[in-house]
C-alpha positions, 0 to 999 in steps of 0.5 A, a space after each residue: 541494534 542489528 535488525 537481523 540478529 539471530 536469523 540464520 539467513 543473511 540480510 540480503 536473502 531476507 530482504 530479497 524474499 520480502 521484496 519479491 512478495 510485496 513487489 510482485 504477485 507471487 505466493 510464498 511457495 513461488 518465492 521458495 522455488 525462486 530461491 531454490 533455483 539459486 541454491 538457497 533452501 528455505 521453507 515457505 513458512 520462514 518466508 511467510 514469517 519474514 514477510 510479516 516481521 520485516 515487511 512492516 519494518 521496511 514499510 515504516 522506514 519507507 514512509 519516513 523517507 517518503 518525500 510527500 504526496 500531492 495536493 489532490 486526494 482521490 478517495 474511494 471504498 470497496 466491499 471486501 469479504 473476510 471470513 464471510 463477513 463484509 468489510 469496506 476497504 477505504 483507499 486514498 491516492 494522490 494525482 500521481 497514483 501513489 497510495 496515501 492510505 488504506 484502511 479496513 473498516 466494518 462500516 461506510 457511514 459518516 463515523 467511518 468516513 471521519 475516522 479515515 479522513 483523520 488518518 489522512 490528515 495525520 499521516 500527511 501532516 496537513 490537509 489536501 487542497 482538493 478531494 475527489 470522491 463518489 457521491 456517497 454521503 459519508 464523504 460529504 459529512 467528513 469533508 464538512 466537519 474535518 476539512 471544509 476548506 478543501 475543494 470537494 468534487 463528486 463529478 462522474 468518472 472523475 474518481 476513476 483513478 481511485 477505483 482503478 487503484 483497487 485492482 492490484 489489491 483484488 489481484 493479490 487477494 486472489 493469489 492469496 486465496 482471500 485474506 484470513 483476518 482483518 489484521 492480516 489484510 491491514 498489515 499486508 495492504 499497508 506494506 504493499 502500498 509502501 513498496 508500490 509507491 517506491 516503485 511507482 515510476 510512471 514508466 509510460 510517461 517518461 523516456 526509457 533512460 529517465 525511467 532507468 535512472 528513477 529505478 536506480 534511485 528506487 533501488 537505492 532507497 530500498 537498500 537504505 530501508 532494508 539496511 
């Protein structure tokens, strides 16, 4: 089946617009201007609809192609306001900084923690060897009941990796002038995580030539996901 059937614009323009939106801190208006500079006239509403429809599709494909996560998960939750109501954004990253999962919930009690841990085990098709969290008791409940064999660490500052991973979300939230609904936020964050993982090339840890090779591989994988 043709993924882009009945769309006026060719696939490379659509996928490029979606890539810009989820890869960089740009608004739909910004992308509209960038495309216009290249002679491509498309409305920001069309770009918004592309991002909703094709972003989710690309994310599913990227997740299927993902090579797997590390054996240590850093897990954290932060306060998140949507339409004036407080929610909690649960996030897990591995030792390489890749986002394992993000999940919005209304609570941060033991039930919410177990729900998130079940998602992690299901999505990763296995249990992590180590988990690192803060001292929130809900994490301990989920650990004991669901993955008791994993080593659980709550040392101070050890979970900074997970806490810092929220920064990109805060930046995007500001650009988007806050999320309008839980569904919108969950959909965006899931796609953003998948795209970020693909281009999480640890540039500061590798030589320039190796980084360029990794980037070529990332673009090739992106091309397969949007084909």
